[in-house]
N, C-alpha and C positions, 0 to 999 in steps of 0.2 A: 271820315276819310282815316282812322286809325284801322279800319275793318280792309279798307283797299290795301295799305302799308302792309297788316297781316297775310293778307292774301300772294303780295309781289315776294314777300318771305319765304310763306309753303312753296311756292312755285321755284323760287329759286334751291332751296333745299331738294327737290324732286331730282331737278335738275343737274346739280352736282352730286346727290348720289347715284343716280344713271352715269355718269360722266364714269365715276369713279370705278363703278361696276364692268364700265367699258372696258378699264384700262388696268385692269389688275395684274399685277407682274408675279408670274409664279419665278420666286429666288430658287429653288431648287434645278432650274433646267440651265442658269448661268451658267456662260463661258468659263473655264478654268485658267486662271490668269495668275499669274504671278503678278505681288508687287515689291518693288527694288527701292530703297531710301538710301542714299548717300552723298557725300558732299567730300569730294576730293581735297588733300590740302598737304603739300610736300613739309608741313610740317609737322602734320600729325599721323597716325598708325592710320594705315587705312581699313574703314569699316564699312560691311552693308550691312544692309537689315534685306532679309529673301523672305519675305511673308506668303501664307495660302488665304486665300480670301475668305470669309466669317460667311458662313452658312449665316439662312435666314433667321431671326430672332435671336442670333449671337450673341452674346455683349459680355465686354472683359477685354482678355489681353488676347491678342494675336499670336499664331501657332507659326513658330520658325523650324521649318524640320533640316533635320540636319544632313542629309541624304542631298543638297540641289549641287549640281553644279555650277560653282560661278569661275566665270574664267575671265582675267582682265586682259586687255590688248594696249601695248604703247605704239603710238606710230605706225599702226598695221600690223604688230608682229606681236606675237604670244609674250606675254609679262609674267604673269604667274595666275596659278589656280587656288583658289582661296578656302580655306581652312575654317571649319564652324567651331566655335569657342563656346560654352554654354555651364553656366552656373546650375543650371537643371536638365530637364527630359525635356521641356516645350519651347524656351526660347534662348533666346542665342543670335551671333553676329557672326558672320564672315569673315576674317582677316587672314591680309597680307604680309608678312614680314619685311618685304620691299620695299622700299622708299619711292612714290612717286615726283617727277620733276617740273618745277614751274614751265611752261610754253608747249609742254609737250602735249599731243593728244591722246586720248584714252577710250574703250572701247568696250563694253562691258557686257556679258552674255550670260545669262542664269536659264536652266535647263533640268525640270523635274518630273518625272515619268511620262505620263502623255499629254501634261499641261503644253501650252504653245510659252515655245523660248522665248524670252522676254529678252530684250536688248536697248544699249541707251548709250550717246558718242557724248563726248564733251571735251574739249579742250581746257587746261589750267591756265589762267592768266600769269604774264610774268607779276615780279613784284615791281609796285608801283615806287616811283623816285619822289622824295618829299623833298622839295628844294627848300620853303620857307613856312615856318608857321608865324601867322600875327594876330594880334587881338584889338578889338578898338579899345579896351578899356583897362587903367593899370590894377592889377589885381588887389596892389597893397591898399587902393584907395578906392575899394566897393563900398558902398552901404550894406548895411545889416542882411538884406536881401536884394540881389541883381541880377542881372544878365548880361554875359560879355558873348559880344560876334566872334567867332572865331573864319580864319580867314587859311585854309591848305593848299600850298600854292606846289603842283605839281612839276614833274619834267615835262620837257619841251614837246615830247612824244606821246603825250594825251591832246594835243589842241587840236587834230583832225579826226578825233574818235569818239563815239559813244560811249561811256565807260558806265559802271553799275560800283556803289561802295556802299560799305557799312562803317559805322562809326561808334565806337564807344568812348568815353571820358571818366577817367578814374583822378581823386585825388587822393594824394599818398602824405599821408603828416605822419610826422616823427613826431613825437612829446616824450617831456620828463614827468613823472608824477612820484610825490613822496609814498613811500611804503612804512607806513606808520606800526606794522605789524615786527618790524627790525627793530635791532638797535640801533641808531644813532640816525633812525629816519632817511636812511639812501635813499636815492635819486632811482626809481629804475625806467631806464628807456622802452618806451611803446613805439609801435607800427602799427599804424590804422588805412585801410583801403577802401576810398568812400567811390560808389559809381553816383556820376552827376548826369543829371537831366538833361537829354539832349534833341535840340526843336530847331525845327524852321518853316514857319507858316507859308511861306513861297513854294515850297514842296519838300520832298521826302515825308517818311514817315516812320514811328519807331515800332519793328514787331514786337513779338509775344515773348523775346528775350531780351528789352529794353533797348536794342540797337538802335541808331536813327540809318536808315537805308533813304538813298535817292541816288539819282543817275545824272550824270554832267555829258554832254554835247559840245562841242568847240569851243570850248572852254578846258583850261589848264588848272581851274581853280573849285574848292569844294568850299561851298559857303553853310554855315549855320552858326546854333546859338545855346549855349548851356548857361543852363539855370543855379544861381549859386544862393544857400541860405546860412546863417549865420556866420555870415563873414568877421563878425566881431572876434569869434575866438582864435582868428590867426593873429590876434592883436595880444592873445596872452603869453606872457612873459614863459608860461610851459612849453609854447611851442617850439621847435628847435628846426625842424625844417617843413618849407610846403612843396609838393612836385605836382604838376598837371600831367597824367600819363594820356597821350592818345594811341589808343590802338584803331588801326584803319585796316580795313578791311578790301581788295577789289574782288569781287563776286562776278562769276560769270551771267548773261543775259537770261539763260534759265532759271538759275538762283534769287536773279532778281525778280522773277514775272513769279515762281513759287511765296516766296514771302508775300508780293504782294495780293495775291488770290486769297494766300492763307488770313493778311491781315483781313481782308472785306468780312471773311468767312467768321473771322471772330466780332467783328464789330457787332452783327445783330444774328444770334443762334436762334433766334425766331425768327426770322424773318424772309424774305423770299432765299431759296434752297442757292447755296454758290459750290460752284465747281473749282475744286482746289487743282492748278498747272500743274500738270503731269507731261514728262519728257519719256515714259517708258514705249518704246513698240512693244506691241504685244502684250502689256501690263500697263500698269499705275504706278506712280509715284515718282520721284525726282532724284533725278542723277546730277548734281551740280559738283561747281569748283568755286575754290577760293585761296588768295596769300594774303598774307598777314606783313602789315610791318607796325613797329612800334616808334612812339616820338618821348620823348620825356623833356619838359618844359621847368626849368628850376624856378619859382617862384622868390623863394628866400631859402 
């Protein structure tokens, strides 16, 4: 029976080799397309990465030409022509000195030599309204390692919409330590900010930046859990104050779809090829938007 198995393996190898020969790609004749990567944020500087496609067998950094014509439009009207900024001759970003605004529509267009003009559109969300943040446990009565369920209640405008959110949680700790190297051993006040693991088995995921991403539909609540470790440290007499900082981003659907596809790509680099979501017309890449709000909860 083993010889039969070996023959089958040989036949499969021959068939696969034949298929590969029939489907060889000539990358030298590929389309001349630009890639655009940007995420608009009213609280940040407009930055756009425009890059040329890599040639066959080319590895390493991408090439960002300095003479691409990159124009941004706001609500259908000319907004600004972006200027190239670089620290070397090969890599850089296109930036605008003008700030974008929440709730407005933006179109971007990039033109370069005989390449196809690449373009995309995106509407920046309005800032989400946080009505209340609640927990299922008292932080001061936690075990050494514990989880806490968090509920963020949004404003009424979220009840009939499908929306997409990114959440990060941090613990801000202020503590005092004795400086034994100084005369009289004075107390030095120090501040530490710790990223807290965020998760929810019923939905959502953590992306490569350790942000928890989820969508909500017909609901005004965002529910997730945070994992806390070494909570006994909170009972130390050196701890002066403790705060939980919640950073909530509302992202567009394009931004959400990109993060979903990118997460699947990273989950199995040696599995089946994954196509990363793109919304660039006549090009590749992602043009998304977000707005950010913050809530600080004083634990003690």
